[in-house]
C-alpha positions, 0 to 999 in steps of 0.5 A: 569926801571925794578925792577931787573937788568937782566944784573946783574942776567946774570952776576951772573949766567954765569960769577960769579957762572959758570952756564955752568958747571952744564949743563955737569951733567946728570940731567941738560944735556937737558939745556943750556944758551938758555933754561935758557934765555928763562925761565928768559925771561918768568919770566920777562914777567910774572912779568911785565904782571901779578905780578907787576901791582896789587902789590899796589892794593893788598897791599891796598886791603888785603884779608878779611874773612866774617866768611865763605870765604876768599876774595882776589882780582881776579888779584892774581888768574889770576897771579898764574894761568899764573905762573903755566901754564908757568911751574914755579911751577914744573920747578925744579922737575924731568921729571917723576913728570912733571918738567923741571929738571932746576938747582935750581940756575935757579929756584931761579933766576926766583923766584927772578924776580917774587918776586921782582915784587910782594912778596905777590902773589909770596908767595903762590907758594913759600910755595907750592914748599917747601911743595912739596919738603918735600913730594917728599923726605920723602913721600911714593909712595902713598903719592907722587901719591896723592899729589905731582903731583897736587901740582906741577901742581898748582892745590893744594897749600901747607903750613907748619903749625908749630907755635902755640899760645904758641910755636913759635920758641920753638917748643919743647912746641907744643901741637897739638896732633895726635891720631891713627885711626883704618884706619892707619890715625891720628886725629889731634887736635890743634891750629896753628897761623901765617900760611901763605897761610893757607886759600884761594880760589886760588886752588882746595885744600890746603895741610898743613904739620902739626907738631904734637905730637902722643899721648904718644910720648916723650916730647920735640922735639924728640916726634914731628911727621909730618903729611899731613893734606889736606883741602879737603879729597880724597872723596871730603868732607871738612876736620876738618880744620877751619879758626879761623881768618886772621892776619893783618900784616904790610907787605906781606898783600896779603899773607893770614896769618891765625889762623887755628883750627884743630879738632873742630869737633873731629879731622882732618884726617892726614897722617903720613909723614915719620917715627914717632917722626922724624917730626922736622928733616923732617920739617927742610928740608922745613924750610931750603929751606924757610930760603933761600927763605926768604933771597932771598925775602929780597934781591930782595925787597931791590933791587926793592927799590934801583932801584926805588930810583935810577930812582927817583934820576936821574929824581928829580931836587933839589938843586945845588952843594955846589960850585954853588953860583948863584941861577939863575943856574938850580937845578941839579938831586939829584943824583949829590949830594955826599950824595945821591950817598953815599946812593945809593952806600950803597944800591947797595952794600947791595942788589947786595951782598945779591942777590949774597949770595942767588944765591950762596946758590942755586948753592951749593944746585945744587952741593950738589945734582949733583956734580961729586963725593960724596966728592964734594957733601958733601963739598957743603952740609957742606958749604950750611949748614954753610951759610944758617943762613947768607943767611936768615939773612944778606939780611933780615938786610941789604937789609932792610937798602937799603929800608930805604935808598930808602925812604930817597932818595925820601925825603918827597915823600918816606913816601907817598903811591903814591910811592912804597918805603914805601910799599917795606919797610913794606914788607921787615920789616917782613923778620928779623922775618920770619923763625927764628929771627936774634938771633935764626939764630945766635945761629944756626950758632955759636952753631950748625954750628961752635961749634958742628963740631969744625969749620970744615965747617968754614975751608972749607969756608976759603979755598974757600975765599983763592982761591978768594984772590989768584986769585984777580987781581993786581987792587984789591990787597988792597981788597985781603989783607983786606979779608985775614986779616978778615979771620984771625980775624974770626979764632981768634974770633972763637978760643976765643969763642970756648975755652969759650964754651968748658970751661963751659962758653957756655952761655957766648960764645953764649951771643953775637952770633948775633954780630958774625952772622953780622960779619961773614955775612959781611966777606962772602959778602965782599968775594963775592964782591971780586969775582964779582969785579975780574970777572968784572976787567977781562971782562972789557978789551975792554968793552965800553959804558953801558957795561963798566959802568956796570963793573965799577959799580961792581968794585966801589961797591966792593971798597965801601964795603971793605972801608966802611963796612968790617972795621965794623967787627974789633970792633965787633970782639973785643967785642966778644973776650972780652966775654962782658956780658953787655946785658946778665947781665942786671937785669930784674928789671933794665929795669924799 
């Protein structure tokens, strides 16, 4: 059984997200359903032939460092070479840069297939594409000519070097320094930690995008600049960037996690990217892309675990129905048991909802860049900006629950390395922390995305949800009404919190922001399930066999989400509206 259901992916792209509408736009005019299908077919073949076969081996044989060289099993380079040769690294890029100008939605769908097969190996091109996109947007013509082409060809890989030992999420405290040199470059000195893909032998060069403070720059985030710092300089000499050691994580074991020292020999050569002191805003371009990518990775790791558990449940015989008293009767497949169905249905609702959320984000990227009018592009950007914290965080929370349920479905076998579900859980457990913790994303959502713009983007989102409510078929009248009530509850909750924030109670209003993120995420995913179920209801007319069962699965998963999951928001809203300070008021010494 494939770890990602292609029929589900096609359903999302074609029937729910209306990919065909993109092909009428000039940027994507050379593409159609056939070219997209060919790209996805190639991604599936790459995943099956080059990525999935070594996923377990890479997890068991993580990269090592002998003091001079990082050693990685050879299957990783072979897979990445095949990936780059097939054009996936540059699939989204402009024709002039050797790309295919595929919609971002299709590029994300391809990434979903590859990442579901082997998230560790997929991490290297993911980071490279994100770094390349920053250079493409903010780099000079010379910088693009020097770095961009080689990165999109896959000859150079990329990283983003933000975190320091004393400055993780609090980037205002970073210490890495940049000193201007006489030749227009800068000498970078400092230490970076948890830099994914920071050292390896998989490419000719590694292009680090490094946040640093130019000597004499103001304190805080306003004094941060962004620099291109390559591992190998243009004359072929090694730059002053050294690996201090590898970090050994519980998951993503095949993606090197590194501690890097810049400037042990006097200063690494760096090239200022964009304007001085605007580095954090440039890096946020990459960080936001990375956040969507983390959400997608979380969704498909959960999806992979669900599919493995589903296959296991269909083939594992154990126990008998409660009413079957005769011990001579043969045991049934465990999927016959109601509680196993509960776990699988919950998992299906989580992972398919998470994938829909991530691909909606990709569709909004395409609309923000290529929609017919400036107004439509701006609307898409506002929606994407609002949804990004949820796209990163909701899959990272709930697809991980699906991985946990996959272990439970396997019973005792789920804890063993003979089955992949424990490895998938370990991989996914990193995603609630990757690219900003749940709490940080919730502060961004409530404090910046909702309070800062006085709820304007949230109003746009409510408008989109109302369109789905109005179009819902009679069979989903119950769900449409529940979604309308949920929107009203969100509006009331935001009003209460907003008044508190405006009345010198900002700390109190934001104290439980993580609860708000979970609440709004559930409402958004409920909306997407109603969209999917409405389409499935329409298309199921005349469907038979497996296709009829496929559409029935969408309708039933939607019903599950509305009856089992969406009601969770009511006590959350009550808690938020009460401005409860139980957690915030806990004295430090009372923890013991």
